[in-house]
C-alpha positions in Angstrom: 1.4 -18.2 -6.1 3.9 -20.5 -7.7 6.3 -22.8 -5.7 9.4 -21.3 -7.5 8.4 -17.6 -7.3 10.7 -15.2 -5.4 10.4 -15.3 -1.6 9.6 -11.9 -0.1 9.4 -10.7 3.5 7.2 -7.6 3.7 7.6 -5.7 6.9 4.5 -3.7 8.1 0.8 -4.4 7.5 -0.4 -0.9 7.0 -1.9 0.0 3.6 1.4 0.2 1.8 2.5 -3.2 3.2 -0.8 -5.0 2.4 -1.2 -3.6 -1.1 2.4 -4.4 -1.9 2.1 -7.9 -0.5 -1.1 -8.6 -2.5 0.4 -7.1 -5.7 3.5 -9.3 -5.4 1.5 -12.4 -4.5 -0.8 -12.0 -7.5 2.3 -12.1 -9.7 3.6 -15.3 -8.1 5.8 -14.2 -5.2 5.8 -16.3 -2.0 4.9 -13.7 0.7 5.5 -13.6 4.4 4.0 -10.4 5.9 5.4 -9.4 9.3 3.5 -6.9 11.5 4.7 -5.8 14.9 1.2 -4.9 16.1 -1.7 -7.1 17.1 -3.7 -6.5 13.9 -3.3 -5.3 10.3 -3.4 -1.5 10.0 -2.1 -0.9 13.5 -0.6 2.4 12.4 -1.8 5.5 10.6 -3.7 3.5 8.0 -6.4 2.6 10.6 -7.2 6.3 11.1 -7.3 7.3 7.4 -10.2 8.8 5.5 -9.9 6.4 2.7 -10.6 9.0 0.0 -9.6 8.1 -3.5 -9.4 11.7 -4.7 -6.5 12.3 -7.1 -8.1 15.5 -8.5 -8.9 17.1 -5.2 -5.4 16.2 -3.8 -3.9 18.2 -6.7 -4.8 21.3 -4.7 -1.8 20.8 -2.4 0.2 18.0 -4.0 2.7 18.0 -6.9 1.7 16.8 -10.3 3.4 13.4 -9.7 0.9 12.5 -7.0 -2.1 13.1 -9.4 -0.4 11.3 -12.2 0.3 8.2 -10.2 -3.0 8.2 -8.4 -5.5 8.3 -11.3 -5.7 4.4 -11.5 -6.1 3.8 -7.7 -9.9 3.8 -7.7 -10.0 1.0 -10.3 -7.4 -1.0 -8.3 -9.4 -0.8 -5.1 -12.7 -1.7 -7.0 -10.9 -4.8 -8.3 -9.5 -5.9 -4.9 -12.0 -5.1 -2.1 -15.8 -4.9 -1.8 -17.9 -1.8 -1.0 -15.8 0.8 -2.8 -17.9 3.9 -3.4 -17.7 5.8 -6.6 -19.9 8.8 -5.9 -17.4 11.6 -6.4 -16.4 14.3 -4.0 -18.2 17.5 -3.1 -16.3 20.6 -2.0 -18.1 23.5 -0.3 -17.3 26.5 1.9 -19.3 28.6 4.4 -20.3 32.1 3.1 -17.4 33.8 4.8 -14.9 31.5 3.1 -16.4 31.2 -0.3 -13.3 32.7 -1.8 -11.5 29.5 -0.9 -13.6 27.7 -3.5 -12.0 29.8 -6.2 -8.5 29.2 -4.9 -9.3 25.4 -4.7 -10.6 25.4 -8.3 -7.6 27.2 -9.7 -5.3 24.5 -8.4 -7.4 21.5 -9.4 -9.2 20.1 -12.5 -11.9 17.5 -13.5 -14.6 19.3 -11.5 -17.9 21.0 -12.2 -18.9 24.3 -10.5 -22.4 23.6 -9.3 -25.3 25.7 -7.9 -27.2 25.3 -4.6 -29.9 23.4 -6.5 -27.4 20.9 -7.8 -25.8 20.5 -4.3 -29.3 19.7 -3.0 -29.8 17.1 -5.8 -26.5 15.4 -4.9 -26.9 15.7 -1.1 -30.5 16.4 -0.1 -29.5 16.9 3.5 -27.3 19.8 2.4 -30.0 21.6 0.4 -30.0 25.3 0.9 -26.9 25.3 3.1 -24.4 26.3 0.5 -24.8 28.6 -2.5 -22.2 27.0 -4.7 -19.7 24.2 -4.7 -17.3 22.1 -6.7 -18.2 18.5 -7.7 -15.4 16.0 -8.7 -17.5 13.2 -10.3 -14.6 10.8 -11.0 -13.5 10.2 -7.4 -14.5 7.7 -4.8 -13.8 6.4 -1.3 -13.4 3.3 0.8 -13.7 2.4 4.4 -10.1 1.9 5.4 -10.7 -0.7 8.1 -12.9 -2.8 5.9 -10.4 -2.5 3.1 -7.4 -3.5 5.2 -9.3 -6.5 6.5 -10.3 -7.5 3.0 -6.7 -7.3 1.8 -5.6 -9.5 4.7 -8.0 -12.2 3.5 -7.1 -11.7 -0.1 -3.4 -12.2 0.7 -4.2 -15.4 2.6 -6.2 -16.7 -0.3 -3.1 -16.2 -2.5 -1.0 -18.3 -0.1 0.6 -15.5 1.8 1.5 -15.9 5.4 0.7 -13.2 7.9 2.5 -13.0 11.2 1.1 -10.6 13.8 3.0 -9.5 17.0 6.0 -10.5 14.9 9.6 -10.0 16.0 12.7 -9.8 13.7 13.3 -13.1 11.9 16.6 -14.7 10.9 15.0 -16.5 8.0 16.4 -15.9 4.5 14.4 -14.4 1.8 15.1 -13.4 -1.8 13.8 -9.9 -1.1 12.9 -7.7 1.9 10.3 -4.9 1.5 10.2 -2.4 4.3 6.8 -0.7 4.7 7.1 0.2 8.4 6.5 3.9 8.1 7.8 5.7 11.1 9.5 2.5 12.2 12.1 3.0 9.4 13.0 6.6 10.5 16.5 5.6 11.7 17.2 4.1 8.3 15.6 6.9 6.3 16.9 10.0 8.0 14.8 12.5 6.1 11.5 10.9 7.3 9.4 13.0 9.6 6.0 12.7 11.3 3.0 14.7 10.3 0.3 14.4 13.0 -3.3 13.8 12.0 -6.3 13.8 14.3 -9.7 12.4 13.5 -13.2 11.8 14.9 -15.7 9.1 14.2 -19.3 10.3 14.9 -22.6 8.5 14.7 -25.3 10.8 13.4 -28.6 9.0 12.5 -30.3 12.3 11.5 -27.9 12.9 8.6 -27.3 11.1 5.3 -24.4 11.8 3.0 -23.5 9.8 -0.2 -19.9 10.9 -0.7 -17.0 12.7 1.0 -17.6 16.4 1.6 -14.7 18.8 1.9 -15.4 21.9 3.9 -12.9 24.6 3.0 -11.4 26.9 5.6 -8.3 29.1 5.4 -6.8 27.5 8.5 -8.1 24.0 8.8 -9.9 22.5 5.8 -11.9 19.5 7.0 -13.4 16.5 5.2 -16.4 14.4 6.3 -16.5 10.8 4.9 -19.7 8.7 5.3 -19.4 5.1 6.4 -21.9 2.4 7.2 -24.3 2.5 10.2 -24.7 6.3 10.3 -21.0 6.8 11.0 -19.0 9.7 9.7 -15.2 10.1 9.8 -14.2 13.7 10.4 -10.6 14.6 9.6 -8.0 15.6 9.7 -5.5 17.9 11.1 -2.1 18.4 9.5 0.4 19.3 12.3 4.1 19.2 11.8 4.9 17.3 14.9 6.2 14.0 16.2 3.7 14.2 19.1 2.3 10.7 19.7 -0.3 11.7 22.3 -4.0 11.2 21.8 -6.2 13.9 20.1 -5.9 17.4 21.7 -8.7 19.6 22.9 -8.0 22.2 20.2 -8.1 19.6 17.4 -11.3 18.1 18.7 -12.9 21.5 19.0 -11.9 22.5 15.5 -13.2 19.3 14.0 -16.4 19.4 15.8 -17.0 23.0 14.9 -16.4 22.2 11.3 -18.8 19.3 11.4 -21.4 21.5 12.9 -20.8 24.2 10.2 -21.4 21.5 7.6 -24.7 20.5 9.2 -26.2 21.3 12.6 -27.4 17.7 13.1 -23.8 16.9 14.2 -24.6 18.8 17.4 -26.4 15.7 18.6 -24.1 13.2 17.2 -22.4 10.5 19.3 -18.6 10.7 19.5 -17.7 7.0 18.8 -14.0 7.5 18.5 -11.4 10.3 18.8 -7.8 9.4 17.8 -4.5 10.6 16.3 -1.6 9.1 14.4 1.6 10.1 12.7 1.8 10.1 9.0 5.4 9.2 7.7 6.4 11.9 5.3 9.5 12.9 3.2 10.4 16.6 2.8 8.5 16.9 -0.5 5.5 14.9 0.9 5.7 12.4 -2.0 5.7 8.7 -1.2 8.6 6.9 -2.8 10.2 3.5 -3.4 13.9 3.0 -2.9 16.3 0.0 -3.2 19.5 -1.1 -1.5 20.5 -4.4 -3.0 17.8 -6.9 -2.1 16.1 -4.5 0.3 13.4 -2.2 -0.9 11.5 0.4 1.1 8.1 1.9 0.5 7.6 4.9 2.7 6.6 8.5 3.2 3.0 7.9 2.3 2.0 11.2 4.0 -1.8 11.6 3.4 -1.7 9.6 0.2 -1.5 6.0 1.5 -4.7 4.6 0.0 -4.3 6.8 -3.1 -0.7 5.9 -4.0 -0.1 2.5 -2.5 -1.2 0.7 -5.8 1.2 2.6 -7.9 4.1 2.3 -5.4 3.4 -1.5 -5.1 3.7 -1.8 -8.9 7.1 -0.1 -8.7 8.2 -2.8 -6.2 6.8 -5.6 -8.4 8.7 -4.2 -11.4 11.9 -4.2 -9.4 11.6 -7.7 -8.2 10.3 -9.4 -11.3 12.5 -7.5 -13.7 15.5 -8.6 -11.6 14.2 -12.2 -11.8 14.0 -12.0 -15.6 17.5 -10.6 -15.7 18.8 -13.5 -13.7 
């Protein structure tokens, strides 16, 4: 960070705020990061799956999301430790095997694989599924480890992080709002999409990559983490309900986990939680500008996937303006 770089106040220390702050600091900005909560990632980012899966997400996302997300895996590998690059496996129970064909028609960059190949990729799933789709160019990251690593990265670049922070009357060259649902009053089209998740400990099961289990009503993903932990997620409910996880959601997620592998029947429920994903009507995250104020919002389910590209947009705005001056 240079002493004469632009001063920037970044509001919100979720994934969008942290990635934006680090990106700007790497280019010489003087960063102050404000977070209203007691830790970084106090919002929806803390409950994310951390899947870096641009090709799988094309199943339900517009082409813009895939286009802007293909470089995200490399960005994360360059910035935080322990990023996994083992691909994504997509399977379906026998009664829902038609969902694989539908998923494949909407996506690309995958291999259609046999039961034998599934067993080679994931020995603990051997003989459980007749066919699947394998997306070899995808990866995943533990969101909580990643957010903590970005916090330390920002500090190493000279950035200042203020937790439990209130509004400041300090003057900055730029203000970047990454407050998610906190900016709803300013961004009238922003809505909440409720997502519920479980964290299970299952020592009897070993997976090497995220596995998506397709179902017509509630497709579920299972993401392996360290210490025999598995993140099970996530519901997509059009609701501003900020309560904890519901009985129905927990039942659906647990049933899906058991369908993937019966070892989950004896798993320990370590955490059950819910959060609101900030989303625009088209579910595409965007960057906007009003004078010296910039917002990065509407991350929907693409926070870890699209934050690097949206942060680059913010940097282009700030540093191109500096060059013009």
